[in-house]
LOZA-159403 format. One record per residue: residue in three letters; x, y, z of N, C-alpha, C in turn. Coordinates in steps of 0.001 Angstrom, whole numbers, padded with zeros to 6 digits, always signed. Layout:
! LOZA-159403
ALAXYZXYZXYZ ...
END
This chain:
! LOZA-159403
MET+000817-001203+000000+000000+000000+000000+000860+001268+000000 VAL+001960+001185+000766+002850+002355+000819+003460+002606-000552 GLY+003898+001508-001210+004487+001672-002532+003491+002215-003539 PHE+002264+001736-003450+001242+002238-004360+000977+003724-004142 GLY+000985+004154-002883+000775+005566-002575+001888+006432-003131 VAL+003147+005909-003042+004283+006670-003585+004168+006806-005102 VAL+003808+005696-005772+003660+005729-007229+002547+006684-007630 ALA+001446+006657-006903+000330+007553-007217+000733+009011-007041 ALA+001496+009281-005981+001949+010660-005767+002875+011118-006886 LEU+003754+010194-007318+004658+010543-008420+003888+010813-009705 LEU+002877+009963-009954+002063+010170-011150+001334+011508-011110 ILE+000804+011841-009948+000111+013128-009815+001075+014288-010047 MET+002297+014160-009530+003290+015214-009718+003669+015354-011188 LEU+003814+014193-011866+004169+014242-013286+003055+014871-014119 VAL+001813+014505-013819+000684+015059-014574+000565+016561-014330 SER+000726+016972-013055+000610+018397-012753+001724+019204-013407 SER+002925+018612-013500+004026+019320-014153+003881+019317-015672 ALA+003097+018391-016210+002908+018323-017662+001805+019249-018145 VAL+000840+019539-017285-000293+020375-017684+000067+021847-017497 ARG-000158+022636-018545+000097+024079-018482-001136+024815-019010 VAL-001415+025930-018397-002518+026797-018810-001983+028219-018946 LEU-002186+028789-020120-001732+030155-020375-002925+031069-020612 ARG-002775+032308-020193-003820+033303-020428-003809+033744-021887 GLU-004819+034528-022246-004979+034948-023638-003781+035757-024133 TYR-003159+036544-023253-002051+037414-023669-000679+036755-023471 GLU-000643+035448-023194+000616+034758-022950+000868+033691-024018 ARG+002165+033447-024267+002583+032371-025146+003758+031647-024487 ALA+003914+030370-024862+005003+029554-024325+005891+029107-025472 VAL+007173+029442-025388+008162+028962-026353+008724+027657-025786 VAL+008466+026548-026480+008766+025215-025944+010053+024681-026571 PHE+010923+024133-025711+012161+023478-026145+012107+022024-025679 ARG+012454+021104-026570+012495+019685-026242+013940+019206-026366 LEU+014500+018876-025218+015916+018493-025150+016808+019567-025791 GLY+016439+020834-025534+017234+021957-026010+016894+022457-027388 ARG+016036+021744-028127+015683+022159-029480+014286+022788-029482 PHE+014165+023895-030243+012879+024591-030344+011865+023713-031071 THR+010694+023547-030463+009646+022713-031067+008407+023498-031466 GLY+008209+024673-030919+007033+025442-031304+006601+026409-030213 VAL+005559+027156-030534+004978+028121-029603+003596+027621-029216 LYS+003335+027526-027936+002067+027014-027430+001266+028145-026779 GLY-000055+027896-026716-000942+028815-026018-001721+029693-026985 PRO-002751+030354-026469-003175+030323-025062-004058+029112-024763 GLY-004411+028944-023482-005258+027839-023079-004470+026689-022477 LEU-005042+025480-022585-004478+024274-021970-003636+023514-022985 PHE-002450+023061-022545-001604+022200-023378-000736+021365-022439 LEU-000089+020350-023009+000704+019403-022233+002173+019491-022617 LEU+003027+019300-021624+004472+019198-021815+004935+017835-021335 ILE+005969+017339-021975+006559+016077-021509+007475+016403-020339 PRO+007163+015874-019162+007996+016186-018005+009463+015822-018243 ILE+010341+016648-017723+011793+016507-017764+012346+016786-019174 VAL+011618+016340-020192+012104+016499-021567+011837+017897-022101 ASP+010638+018424-021850+010248+019729-022381+010493+020832-021349 ARG+010856+021972-021879+011003+023186-021061+010385+024338-021825 MET+009680+025226-021100+009019+026339-021779+009476+027668-021178 VAL+009419+028703-022035+009692+030079-021618+008424+030884-021849 ARG+007890+031447-020775+006637+032182-020850+006901+033623-021327 ILE+006131+034069-022328+006282+035399-022904+004929+036103-022882 SER+004923+037354-022453+003706+038164-022469+003654+038987-023745 LEU+002464+039042-024349+002273+039806-025581+001691+041197-025338 ARG+001520+041578-024097+000954+042895-023795+001980+044003-024030 VAL+001471+045223-024203+002350+046377-024406+003107+046677-023122 VAL+004400+046861-023257+005276+047166-022126+005600+048660-022149 THR+005480+049295-020985+005850+050705-020849+007208+050787-020171 MET+008183+051345-020873+009558+051398-020371+010010+052846-020248 ASP+010508+053207-019092+011091+054533-018897+012530+054529-019381 VAL+012840+055445-020286+014224+055619-020740+014869+056650-019820 PRO+015902+056280-019072+016488+057216-018091+017078+058438-018766 PRO+017259+059538-018011+017816+060770-018589+019180+060529-019225 GLN+019346+061080-020428+020581+060934-021179+021224+062305-021385 ASP+022529+062384-021147+023267+063620-021420+023516+063725-022918 VAL+023027+064801-023495+023101+064994-024949+023662+066385-025231 ILE+024540+066477-026225+025021+067764-026725+024353+067998-028070 THR+023556+069045-028155+022793+069321-029368+023712+069795-030495 ARG+023102+069953-031654+023878+070370-032828+024474+071761-032657 ASP+023790+072635-031871+024317+073978-031619+025077+074051-030291 ASN+025624+072887-029850+026556+072798-028710+025922+073239-027389 VAL+024706+072787-027135+024041+073020-025851+023931+071680-025130 SER+024399+071628-023892+024361+070392-023114+023011+070288-022396 ILE+022257+069230-022680+020937+069035-022083+020806+067594-021603 LYS+019751+067361-020824+019382+066011-020399+017975+065715-020907 VAL+017829+064560-021540+016552+064194-022151+016148+062807-021655 ASN+014902+062654-021243+014362+061333-020924+013083+061105-021715 ALA+012679+059857-021794+011536+059508-022641+010848+058277-022073 VAL+009721+057932-022684+009005+056708-022353+008793+055941-023660 LEU+008998+054616-023580+008950+053745-024757+007837+052726-024589 TYR+007031+052545-025637+005954+051564-025632+006265+050502-026699 PHE+006318+049236-026277+006596+048164-027220+005924+046878-026746 ARG+005871+045896-027649+005312+044596-027301+005983+043524-028151 VAL+005883+042299-027693+006447+041159-028413+005428+040679-029434 VAL+005835+040608-030697+004956+040103-031750+005425+038734-032258 ASN+006648+038369-031943+007175+037069-032356+007888+036448-031156 PRO+007182+035637-030358+007803+035071-029154+009043+034234-029456 GLU+009051+033520-030568+010204+032690-030905+011473+033529-031040 GLU+011404+034623-031815+012574+035479-031995+012960+036177-030700 ALA+011976+036573-029885+012271+037270-028637+013053+036402-027662 VAL+012898+035068-027776+013623+034160-026876+014921+033668-027498 ILE+014908+033341-028788+016064+032712-029428+017084+033745-029906 SER+016627+034860-030448+017541+035803-031099+018278+036714-030130 VAL+017769+036913-028937+018393+037837-027994+018277+037244-026599 GLU+019311+037484-025790+019330+036885-024452+018267+037489-023547 ASP+018180+038827-023525+017203+039524-022685+016634+040671-023518 PHE+015490+040445-024146+014943+041446-025067+014564+042731-024355 PHE+014179+042654-023090+013804+043854-022342+015028+044758-022144 TYR+016136+044170-021685+017365+044946-021471+017922+045453-022794 ALA+017890+044615-023831+018418+045009-025131+017616+046173-025719 THR+016309+046128-025583+015481+047224-026086+015765+048517-025336 SER+015977+048418-024034+016306+049602-023243+017613+050237-023703 GLN+018630+049413-023951+019912+049952-024395+019820+050575-025780 ILE+019084+049940-026677+018901+050505-028017+018186+051852-027939 ALA+017186+051956-027062+016446+053210-026921+017347+054328-026412 GLN+018226+054017-025462+019107+055048-024902+020115+055547-025932 THR+020778+054629-026614+021778+055036-027595+021150+055765-028780 THR+019986+055295-029214+019313+055949-030332+018872+057354-029961 MET+018364+057547-028747+017914+058864-028328+019083+059846-028260 ARG+020241+059395-027772+021404+060281-027729+021837+060703-029134 SER+021880+059758-030063+022356+060074-031410+021361+060931-032173 VAL+020069+060631-032065+019054+061374-032823+018887+062787-032279 VAL+018783+062917-030971+018606+064249-030386+019835+065113-030644 GLY+021019+064500-030634+022241+065255-030885+022352+065805-032290 GLU+021562+065305-033212+021586+065797-034594+020730+067043-034794 HIS+019983+067470-033784+019074+068607-033915+019535+069759-033031 GLU+019119+070954-033417+019377+072131-032603+018335+072230-031488 LEU+018659+073042-030471+017799+073125-029291+016410+073630-029656 ASP+016304+074628-030517+014991+075153-030895+014132+074083-031561 GLN+014748+073229-032379+013998+072156-033024+013511+071134-032001 ILE+014346+070831-031016+013963+069854-029992+012781+070358-029177 LEU+012774+071657-028881+011710+072210-028046+010430+072451-028831 SER+010526+072801-030113+009340+073190-030875+008766+072075-031728 ASP+009592+071116-032142+009132+070077-033081+009308+068694-032455 ARG+008771+068533-031261+008973+067290-030527+008223+066118-031156 GLU+007089+066396-031786+006303+065319-032394+007088+064632-033515 ARG+007732+065417-034349+008524+064827-035430+009719+064064-034875 LEU+010306+064558-033809+011425+063864-033167+010969+062535-032582 ASN+009788+062498-031969+009243+061242-031439+009041+060215-032553 GLN+008521+060674-033691+008286+059770-034818+009596+059211-035354 GLN+010616+060053-035409+011918+059595-035899+012522+058560-034959 LEU+012432+058788-033661+012937+057818-032683+012188+056490-032788 GLN+010856+056563-032905+010057+055338-032991+010428+054510-034216 THR+010651+055180-035348+010991+054460-036580+012337+053759-036462 ILE+013346+054451-035933+014694+053877-035853+014737+052724-034857 ILE+014151+052908-033668+014179+051850-032647+013395+050636-033120 ASP+012278+050868-033808+011482+049751-034313+012264+048941-035348 GLU+013013+049603-036213+013809+048886-037213+014910+048043-036559 ARG+015514+048558-035510+016627+047850-034869+016157+046693-033997 THR+014946+046769-033475+014436+045690-032624+013574+044696-033381 ASP+013306+044956-034641+012465+044045-035420+013048+042627-035512 PRO+014375+042448-035679+014903+041064-035703+014701+040310-034401 TRP+014384+040995-033329+014144+040325-032043+012667+040040-031818 GLY+011819+040276-032798+010387+040046-032640+009705+041106-031811 ILE+010263+042320-031770+009730+043413-030965+009114+044456-031893 LYS+007942+044948-031522+007278+046015-032247+007177+047238-031337 VAL+007866+048321-031717+007815+049574-030958+006628+050382-031472 THR+005663+050630-030599+004444+051320-031011+004527+052830-030841 ALA+005323+053322-029889+005410+054770-029685+006621+055101-028828 VAL+007148+056295-029058+008215+056864-028219+007825+058300-027926 GLU+007835+058675-026665+007451+060022-026271+008545+060624-025391 ILE+009108+061746-025849+010067+062489-025025+009291+063200-023921 LYS+009685+062984-022673+008947+063553-021555+009499+064910-021139 ASP+010780+064979-020817+011375+066200-020283+012676+066503-021000 VAL+012912+067804-021193+014191+068302-021693+014732+069250-020633 ASP+015768+068811-019917+016327+069572-018809+017430+070484-019335 LEU+017229+071800-019193+018180+072778-019704+019031+073335-018567 PRO+020262+073769-018855+021077+074461-017841+020411+075773-017433 GLN+020760+076258-016229+020140+077471-015708+020417+078672-016597 GLU+021654+078808-017091+021968+079963-017926+021188+079926-019233 MET+020942+078720-019764+020159+078612-020982+018693+078956-020723 ARG+018174+078589-019560+016802+078948-019219+016650+080459-019126 ARG+017651+081125-018512+017588+082589-018419+017661+083227-019803 ALA+018506+082666-020676+018614+083214-022035+017298+083054-022790 ILE+016641+081904-022645+015357+081694-023321+014299+082636-022762 ALA+014338+082866-021430+013371+083793-020830+013577+085211-021359 ARG+014860+085644-021477+015126+086974-022033+014682+087071-023489 GLN+014907+085992-024234+014483+085986-025635+012968+086092-025745 ALA+012254+085365-024894+010794+085424-024923+010299+086825-024535 GLU+010949+087447-023547+010550+088797-023144+010794+089797-024272 SER+011940+089671-024948+012229+090567-026078+011220+090373-027200 GLU+010814+089129-027430+009818+088863-028465+008476+089490-028115 ARG+008090+089423-026829+006836+090051-026413+006891+091567-026563 GLU+008046+092173-026213+008192+093611-026377+008129+094002-027852 ARG+008746+093207-028713+008713+093497-030147+007289+093469-030679 ARG+006518+092455-030263+005140+092361-030725+004312+093533-030200 ALA+004560+093939-028937+003815+095068-028372+004112+096355-029137 LYS+005371+096568-029507+005725+097769-030275+005086+097744-031660 ILE+005066+096555-032277+004441+096452-033594+002950+096758-033516 ILE+002290+096217-032510+000858+096473-032347+000603+097950-032086 HIS+001454+098574-031240+001293+100007-030958+001500+100831-032224 ALA+002525+100489-033009+002784+101223-034252+001629+101060-035237 GLU+001078+099869-035346-000067+099653-036228-001269+100481-035771 GLY-001463+100577-034441-002555+101396-033930-002364+102872-034255 GLU-001115+103370-034099-000831+104762-034439-001057+105026-035922 PHE-000647+104057-036749-000822+104222-038196-002299+104282-038567 GLN-003100+103391-037994-004533+103403-038276-005193+104693-037779 ALA-004749+105167-036576-005308+106416-036057-004956+107600-036957 SER-003713+107624-037454-003312+108725-038345-004117+108693-039643 GLU-004410+107508-040155-005244+107415-041353-006640+107985-041103 LYS-007204+107655-039943-008536+108176-039608-008500+109691-039450 LEU-007436+110213-038802-007340+111659-038625-007173+112372-039958 ALA-006372+111772-040841-006193+112378-042166-007504+112406-042934 ALA-008283+111309-042814-009579+111284-043488-010528+112317-042904 ALA-010499+112480-041573-011360+113488-040937-010956+114892-041343 ALA-009629+115147-041419-009166+116466-041841-009604+116768-043270 GLY-009568+115765-044132-010021+115976-045512-011487+116332-045585 ILE-012304+115680-044757-013743+115976-044749-013999+117388-044230 ILE-013293+117776-043150-013493+119107-042573-013055+120201-043541 SER-011954+119934-044279-011483+120944-045237-012479+121160-046368 LYS-013224+120134-046699-014212+120255-047768-015544+120799-047253 GLU-015837+120546-045984-017109+120978-045400-016819+121859-044193 PRO-016765+123184-044337-016461+124075-043198-017471+123940-042062 MET-018718+123618-042371-019722+123471-041310-019390+122318-040380 ALA-018690+121337-040863-018308+120221-039995-017397+120688-038876 LEU-016514+121675-039199-015638+122221-038165-016432+122998-037126 GLN-017427+123739-037587-018259+124472-036634-019014+123514-035712 LEU-019530+122429-036278-020215+121441-035443-019271+120831-034425 ARG-018036+120654-034815-017052+120118-033872-016788+121101-032736 TYR-016733+122369-033081-016568+123396-032038-017715+123352-031052 LEU-018926+123281-031570-020091+123233-030686-020078+121985-029800 SER-019660+120860-030353-019579+119633-029565-018549+119764-028456 THR-017443+120424-028774-016405+120625-027755-016899+121526-026636 LEU-017606+122610-026993-018179+123491-025959-019153+122749-025071 SER-019943+121864-025657-020907+121087-024874-020197+120171-023888 GLU-019114+119543-024331-018361+118660-023449-017709+119433-022308 ILE-017177+120619-022604-016514+121405-021563-017533+121910-020541 SER-018697+122328-021012-019703+122869-020091-020258+121812-019160 SER-020198+120545-019557-020737+119485-018705-019795+119115-017568 GLU-018547+119563-017651-017581+119251-016599-017589+120334-015531 GLN-017328+119918-014283-017273+120855-013169-015882+121467-013096 THR-015715+122605-013704-014423+123279-013738-014629+124768-013698 THR-013642+125468-013171-013707+126930-013086-013101+127596-014296 THR-012486+126826-015163-011858+127369-016355-012720+127052-017566 ILE-013005+128053-018351-013807+127877-019562-012933+128192-020754 VAL-012896+127303-021681-012091+127460-022885-013023+127631-024062 PHE-012790+128686-024825-013572+128940-026031-012694+128668-027231 PRO-012980+127645-027981-012187+127399-029187-012456+128455-030243 VAL-011394+128993-030797-011499+130038-031812-011164+129432-033158 PRO-011966+129633-034176-011669+129068-035493-010328+129545-036009 ILE-009640+128654-036658-008321+128980-037177-008419+130035-038272 ASP-009452+129971-039103-009584+130958-040176-009825+132359-039620 PHE-010450+132444-038421-010646+133742-037778-009310+134343-037378 LEU-008452+133498-036766-007123+133973-036395-006319+134342-037631 THR-006490+133597-038703-005765+133903-039940-006180+135248-040492 ALA-007479+135530-040428-007970+136825-040925-007406+137978-040115 ILE-007349+137817-038767-006790+138868-037913-005323+139093-038236 ALA-004605+138004-038445-003180+138127-038754-002967+138837-040077 GLN-003814+138574-041048-003680+139224-042351-003963+140722-042249 LYS-004954+141108-041446-005231+142529-041273-004082+143237-040589 GLY-003473+142556-039579-002335+143160-038903-001173+143375-039847 ASN-000947+142438-040705+000147+142577-041667-000136+143703-042653 ALA-001392+143853-043032-001752+144927-043975-001530+146298-043366 ARG-001906+146440-042072-001686+147726-041428-000200+148036-041253 GLY+000550+147018-040962+002000+147237-040787+002659+147642-042105 ALA+002120+147141-043203+002675+147523-044503+002338+148950-044829 
END
């Protein structure tokens, strides 16, 4: 009875070690006596105990943080850039056979590629055209990891750390740009106002009554204010006539 119990326990252990169940997003790369035999899963499948060995691979998207990298831009500015990488395994066989550790290898490729690609651009391009830079990084990393059965779905640059003196220079540049725009807007306003005044002067010169109406409007505005000083606008042609008479008498 004891021997039968031992045999039964061994059989149960062998059956339990032979039965494998994988989830929908998992695959098993199976080796039989060291030789690749196929990819199993998802669901229930059997392995030959002792003879078969499997490597479990997840097909879900992996989010990887690319640590900050010291980069010298094309215009000789030293910055630190970090990013986030999204990838997944599309070929479990290649991910296990072609590379020892696909996760570590992908991380190293992402770091070296980011240093080389970012270093080819000037600082203004890195700050203003980040979307195109992300696309370029994604394309290059995806091409280099494709032989490992890896598909890079996206690369996003998160932060660009600038030196303090460069931050101050950018702040001064932005302030100068705001002042330039303010001066342009002010000059455009002065130009438009001068055009309106010139048009009004042309109308008044053609219609003398318009000037008289303006005088009356000015008197009305002055009288409505609480002031002890009263100003009477005198027509310019009246002063001109007085000046002409004075000159005639002097002659």
